[in-house]
C-alpha positions in Angstrom: -58.5 -37.2 -7.4 -57.2 -33.8 -5.5 -55.7 -30.8 -7.7 -51.5 -31.3 -7.4 -50.7 -26.8 -7.7 -47.2 -26.2 -7.8 -46.0 -24.2 -5.2 -42.4 -22.9 -6.2 -40.5 -26.3 -4.8 -41.2 -28.7 -7.5 -44.1 -30.4 -6.5 -43.9 -34.1 -8.1 -46.8 -34.8 -10.1 -48.3 -30.9 -10.6 -50.8 -30.1 -12.7 -51.8 -26.2 -11.9 -50.1 -23.2 -11.2 -53.1 -22.0 -9.0 -55.4 -23.2 -6.2 -59.3 -23.8 -6.3 -59.0 -21.2 -3.2 -56.6 -18.6 -4.9 -59.1 -18.8 -7.7 -61.9 -18.5 -5.3 -60.9 -15.5 -3.5 -59.6 -13.9 -7.3 -63.3 -14.7 -8.5 -64.8 -13.4 -5.3 -63.2 -9.8 -4.9 -64.4 -9.7 -9.0 -68.0 -10.3 -8.6 -67.1 -14.0 -10.9 -70.1 -15.8 -10.1 -70.1 -18.5 -12.5 -66.9 -19.5 -10.9 -68.2 -19.7 -7.9 -71.6 -21.7 -9.1 -69.1 -24.3 -9.8 -68.0 -27.6 -7.9 -64.9 -28.3 -6.7 -64.3 -30.6 -9.2 -65.4 -28.7 -12.2 -62.8 -26.3 -10.6 -59.8 -28.7 -10.7 -60.5 -29.3 -14.2 -60.6 -25.8 -15.3 -57.7 -24.9 -13.5 -55.8 -28.1 -14.9 -56.6 -27.6 -18.3 -55.8 -23.6 -18.0 -52.2 -25.3 -16.8 -52.2 -27.5 -19.6 -52.8 -24.4 -22.1 -50.7 -21.9 -21.0 -47.6 -24.7 -20.9 -48.4 -26.0 -24.3 -49.0 -21.8 -25.7 -46.0 -21.1 -24.8 -43.4 -22.8 -24.3 -40.7 -21.7 -26.0 -41.5 -18.1 -25.0 -41.4 -17.6 -21.5 -38.1 -16.2 -20.0 -35.7 -17.7 -17.7 -34.9 -21.6 -17.5 -36.6 -24.6 -15.9 -35.0 -24.9 -12.7 -35.0 -29.1 -13.3 -35.3 -31.2 -16.0 -37.4 -33.0 -14.2 -40.6 -30.7 -13.1 -43.3 -31.7 -14.5 -44.7 -28.1 -15.7 -42.9 -25.2 -17.4 -42.2 -23.0 -13.8 -40.6 -22.4 -11.4 -37.6 -20.9 -13.4 -34.3 -19.0 -12.9 -32.6 -15.9 -14.5 -36.2 -14.5 -15.0 -36.1 -10.5 -14.9 -39.3 -8.3 -14.6 -38.9 -4.3 -14.6 -35.1 -4.4 -13.4 -36.1 -7.3 -10.6 -34.8 -11.0 -10.5 -37.5 -13.3 -9.7 -36.5 -16.0 -7.0 -36.1 -19.6 -9.1 -38.8 -20.7 -6.2 -41.0 -18.3 -7.3 -44.6 -18.7 -9.2 -45.3 -15.5 -10.2 -48.2 -13.4 -9.2 -49.5 -12.7 -13.7 -48.9 -16.7 -14.3 -51.7 -17.4 -11.6 -54.3 -14.2 -12.5 -53.6 -15.9 -15.8 -54.5 -19.3 -14.5 -57.4 -17.9 -13.1 -58.0 -16.1 -16.6 -58.0 -19.2 -18.4 -59.3 -21.5 -16.1 -63.2 -19.2 -16.2 -63.0 -19.5 -20.0 -62.1 -23.3 -19.6 -65.4 -24.6 -17.6 -67.2 -22.8 -20.5 -65.5 -24.7 -23.1 -62.8 -25.5 -24.4 -59.4 -23.4 -24.8 -57.2 -24.1 -27.9 -59.5 -26.6 -30.5 -58.5 -28.3 -33.8 -58.7 -26.0 -37.1 -59.7 -27.3 -40.0 -59.9 -24.7 -43.2 -60.1 -21.7 -43.1 -64.1 -19.7 -44.7 -63.2 -17.3 -47.0 -67.0 -16.7 -48.2 -69.9 -18.1 -46.1 -74.3 -17.6 -47.0 -76.3 -18.9 -44.9 -80.0 -18.0 -46.2 -80.1 -14.1 -46.2 -76.9 -13.9 -44.2 -73.1 -13.5 -45.8 -69.8 -14.0 -44.1 -66.6 -12.8 -45.7 -63.5 -13.0 -43.3 -60.1 -11.2 -44.1 -57.0 -12.8 -45.9 -55.3 -14.3 -43.5 -57.9 -14.0 -40.4 -57.0 -16.2 -37.1 -59.3 -19.5 -36.6 -58.9 -19.7 -32.7 -59.2 -17.6 -30.1 -56.3 -15.2 -28.4 -56.9 -14.4 -25.1 -56.0 -10.4 -25.3 -56.1 -9.8 -21.0 -53.7 -12.9 -20.9 -51.5 -12.2 -22.6 -51.3 -9.2 -21.6 -51.2 -10.3 -18.1 -48.3 -12.6 -19.3 -45.9 -10.1 -21.0 -43.4 -9.1 -18.4 -42.5 -13.2 -18.4 -41.7 -13.7 -21.9 -39.0 -13.3 -23.8 -40.8 -13.3 -27.5 
């Protein structure tokens, strides 16, 4: 099934903020050999997973409001101001596309948001011992993604 990309016009059934062609161009400019090695179906699946991650993890943190109650994804949005300029309500910001690319390449290698079990405080296996700091996070934090999205987030 072909990837359905949201282009800002509230595409019915949209499942990604970016196309495989745009992701290919992004990674080609950055020598993204891991991405280039993927088959088209794997790229599409990774872009879907990245978009699902963005919509799940950043829900409630996006600036502005959804343009329509019937849109499939969190974007496009109205009332989004970045650096003093209001984004068009039919725009898919470049920051959002880049974050989708960054997460898609990670999704191609494994799950982005796995289940979390009880935190290990101390563990010894043979001669190796590991102790984690109190309150240490269990999940992965994608710092580059968060930095890329910062201008689009309200909180």
